[in-house]
N, C-alpha and C positions, 0 to 999 in steps of 0.2 A: 833138404826138409823130408819129413814123413808123415803120412796120413794114415789114420786107422778110422773104420767106420763103426759106429754105435748105434744103437737102437733108433735114437733121436737126433744125430747129427755126426759131425766128423770132428776129429781132433788132429789137428796139424803141430807138428813138432818141427820147430826150426833146428839149425846146426848148433846153435849154442843150447839147445834142450828146453827152450822156451815153448810153452804149449799155448795154443789158442784154439777154443771150440766154437763151433758154427752149427746152427741147427739145421736139419735139411730143410724144412719149410723156407728159413731166412735165405739160406744159399738158392733154392728154387725159384724164389719170388725176386732175387737180385740178379738173374742172369741177365747179360747184356749183349746178347747174341743178336745177328740182324734179324732172326725170326722173332725174338722177344721184344727188341727195340730198347731205345735209350730215353728214359722219363726226364732226363735234365732239358732235353731240347723238345721235349712235347711228343716225342715218337715212340712212345711205349705201346705195344700192342697187346701184350701178356696182361692177363687180368687176375687177381688173386682167385676169383670166383673160378678160373679155368683149371687150376692147380689143385690136385687131390689133398685132402687135408693130411692124409697119411703118406704122402710122397716121401720116397726114401732114394738113397744112393744105392744103386746095383753094384757100382764100382768106383773106385776113386783113385787116381795115380797121379805122382808128380813127374812131370814132363820137363826135360832139360833143366831139371834143378831147381825151377822157379814157378812153373805153371801147373796149377790144380786142375786136372781134367775131370769131369764126373759124367757117369752115365746114370740117368735116372730110371726109377719104376715106370715113369709114363713114357719112357722112349726118348726122352729129349737128353741133349748132351750140352754141357756148359762148362766153360774154362774160366778160371779166374787168377790173375797175375799175383805173385807174391806180396808186390807192393800193393796192389789193390786190397787184398786181404788185411794186410797190416793197417792201412789207412781207415778200414771200417770195420776192423776189430770191435766188439761191443761188450767185452768185459770190464769191471769196474775200473781195473787200473788204466786201461787204454781210454776209456771215457773221461777219467780224471785227467789224464794228460793232454785231451783235447780241448778241455775246458779254458777259455780265454779269460784271465784274472788279471786286470791291470794293477800297476802299482799306484799306491794312493798318495796323495800329495804330502810333501815335506815343505819345510821351511824353505828349501831351495827351489821348489816349485813355486811358492807364492814370491819369492824374491825375483827369479828369472822364469817367468813363464814361456812355454813355446811361442816364439815371435818370427814372423816370415814378412816379406815385402810382397806387395799387390800384384806388382807385374811378374814376379817370377812365378808367383802360384797360378796366375791366370795363362800365362804363356809358355811355361816350362812344365812338361810332365813329371820330370824328378822331383822337381819343388812341390808340384800339386800333390804328388804321392808323399813327399815328407809331410806336407800339411794334413793329409788325411790320416797317416800315422800318428801324429801328435793329436788329433782329436780321439783316435781310437786309444791311445795309450794314456793321454793324460786328461782326456774329455773337454780339451780347450786349445784354441790356438789364437793368437792376435796377429793380426795382418795390417801392417802399416804403408803408408804412400798411396793410398788410393785417392783416385779424384774425388775431391767433396762437392759431388753433385749427383742429383736423383738419378736413379737408373743405373748407376755402377754396380749394384749388388747383383741384380738378376743374372748378368753373365757368368759370375762367378758361381753362384748358386746352381744354374744349371748344367755347370761340370761336374757337380757332385750328384743332381738328379732334378726331376722337375719339381718346381716349386708345390708346395702344397697349400693348395687354396681352402679357406674355410669362410666361415660366417665373418671375418673380419677382412677378407679380402686375399689377394695372392702377394702382393707387394705392399706392406704395410707401413703406415706412418705414424710415428709417435712425436706429436709437436707438442711442445708446451711453449705458449705465446701469451705474453703479458698483455698484448693488445686486444686479446680476445677473452671471453668468459665461458670456460667450460671446465667439464670435469678432467680434462687432459691437462689442466694448469695447476692440479694438484703437485705441489712441490714438496710436501712431506716424504721423509724416508719411506721405502718401500723394502719391508722385509724380505730376506731371502727365500726363493721359493722355485718349484717347477712349473711351468707353464701348462695350463689347460690338462689337469688331471681329472677332470669332469668328462673326458673323452675316454673311449674304450682304448683307443691307439692315440695317445696324447702327441704332440710334435716330436718328431726325432731329433733333428739338428735345428738349431736356430742361429742365425747369422744376423748380427746388428751392424749398421754402417752409420756413421755419425756424418751427417750432411752439414749440419749447422750446430754452433752453439755460442754462447754469450762467452768471450773472452775472459770477460771480469768476473763471472759468476762462478760459483763454487758448486760441488757436487760430483761424486765419484760414482761409477758402476761398480756393484759387488759381485764376485764370483767365488764360490765355495764347493768343496768337493763332497758331495753327498756321501759317496761311498766311505770316506774317512769318517765322518761323523757317525755313519751306520756302524761301521767297525768299533769305535770308541764305545757305543752304547752297547754293542753285543759282548765287549769285556767287562763293562762297568755294571751292567744290569741284563744278564741273559734271559730274564724272566721278562721284563720289559720289550727287550729285542724280540723275542718270540712273540709276545702279545700283538706286535705291530707288523709281525710277518705273516700270523695266522688268522687275524681277523681284517675284516674288509672295512675301509674307511669310505663312506659316502660322500663324495663331491657334487656340486650343481652349479650351473651355470644358467640364470633365467633373465631374460627380457621379455616382457610382455607383447605377445603377437610378433616375435622374432625368434627366439631361440629358447628351449629348455632340454638343457643336456645334463645326464645325470650317469654318473659311473660309481661303482663300488669295488675297490681294489685295495690289496694292503699298501701301507705307506711304504714298506720295505718288501721288494721280491727278492728270492733266492732261487738257486737251482738244488738239483738234488744232492749236490755237495756241500750244500749251506754257504755257497760263494754269493755275495751280494750282486744281483744283475740290474738292479732299477730301483729309483726313488721317486715317490709322488708326495711332494710336501707344499701344500698352499692351503694355510688356516684360512685365508681371506674367502675361500669357496668350500670350506669344509661344512658338510651338512650333518644332521643330528647323527649321532653313533648308534648303531643297533647291533649289538654283539651280547654274547652271553653274560648275564649280571656277574657271575665270578671273575670274568675277564677285564670288567672295567677299571678296579684300580690299578691293576698291572698295566693295562693300556696306558691310561693317563700318566700314570708315572714315567714310562717309557717315553711317551710323546712330549711331555714336559722336558725331559733331559734332551731328547732329540733337538727341540727347538731352541734350547738354550745353547747347545754346539752350535747350531746354525746361525747364531747370532754373537758368536763369539769372534771379535775383529782379529784376534791372532790366528784366525783360520781362513781369513779372507784375502783374495786378491782385491785389492781397492786401485780403480784405473780410471782416471779422469779421461773421457774419451774425445779426442780432438777431431776436427774436421777432417777426414780422409782416413779415420781410423777403423777397422772391421774387427769382430770377434767372432768366431765360430766356436760353439761348443753343444755337448750331447745333453739335451734336456732330459734326458732319464737319469743322468748322473750329476750335473752341475746345477747346483742353486745359483739363481741370479736376483739382484736386486739394486738399490742405490739409496746412497745417503742423500740427506736433505739436499735439494736444490736453493741457491740464493741468487739465481741469475737475475738479470734485469731486462734483458731482451728475448731471445728465442733460442730453444733447443729442439733439434729435428733429428729424429733417427729413423732410418728405413729398415724394415726386418722382414726377413723371409725364412719360411719353414721348409724343409726337406725330409723326407720319411728315411728313417734308419736302413731299411732293406736297399734303398737307392745308394744311401752312403756306402754300404759294404759292397754292393756291386761295383760303384766307381773305383774302389779301393782294389778290387781283384782285377778288373778290366785294364787299369791303369798298369797294374805291376806285370799283366800279361804283356801290353803293349811295350813296355821296357825290357821284357824277357828276364823280369826278376821272381823270385820266390813268392809265391802268392797262397793266401789262406782260402780255401774253398768251403770252409766251415763256417757255421754262424760264430760272430765273434762276441756279442753281448745281448742276450735276449731282452732286456729292456725292463721296464716296469709294467709288466704284464702279468707276474705271478702264474 
């Protein structure tokens, strides 16, 4: 490697001739020596306000062919390994390479979605990591052969992260019982949607566990890849797609004297490279739109087409959950719903929510435990725009 000092930073040239540029202030701010501290474990002592705005390298050299050593104008010295610099290079090409962009569902995905067994996922770290990879890569994983009794789901959820409690509770029950008269006994179809878009941070992962169902009844759970239909819209109607990206849709959940949640976010979230990172679709809780008048026609045209795609049976996984079946899925990607229920008795699902950050943490920590390669970078930003 070779290093050259410029007015505003350093250019490092590797043996193959590839150049990487780093600003002086960026390098000084990212010093990880014992004096400056390590921020990832909360032990950083250096503050940006302690660094002179015009800090610069007085000298810079490559030691042992792989370590960059810098002496700064403030008298401090820093060193950076070649591996660290490569991992954190921030030019456009490097940042594009670090973007996680999962494969979209194909007919083969719908025919054979990722499926595992409960005992292996719960008790074997290798199988647990495989399940996490399935959710990361496909947004969904079905788990069979779990005990069909309440309380089964929480130990599995806690392996991923602490259950996310909200106004519905920590472990939530969805019961349809024809012996009782309540709103829960609505057996009509439920259009595919993502849960709780009226929250600034919607639930990350959802885990559903079928405890009981009517063996003679009909009705299937529906799952659909929101990234797939958004990509179709992007190619069919770029103007409508960008209207859903650039304008905020209000969502509201209101129960008198109990809860009044309002959030405004784009239906489709993208990153700086136009990769789709998250979806919020739930027209049952959509509030009146307030966007520039000139955007309204394109917005509604794009939204109508997106919802048409979301209701296309050819793009759905339809699965009748039996007692002991569990499904884990990414609520910022995968839409879920159900067909009309024709049951005579009772249907009981328990479900738990887990934060996206805890899911990503569990993936990395489990890989570390197994001595496998792990991804230390954010995987999917989610529906935050």
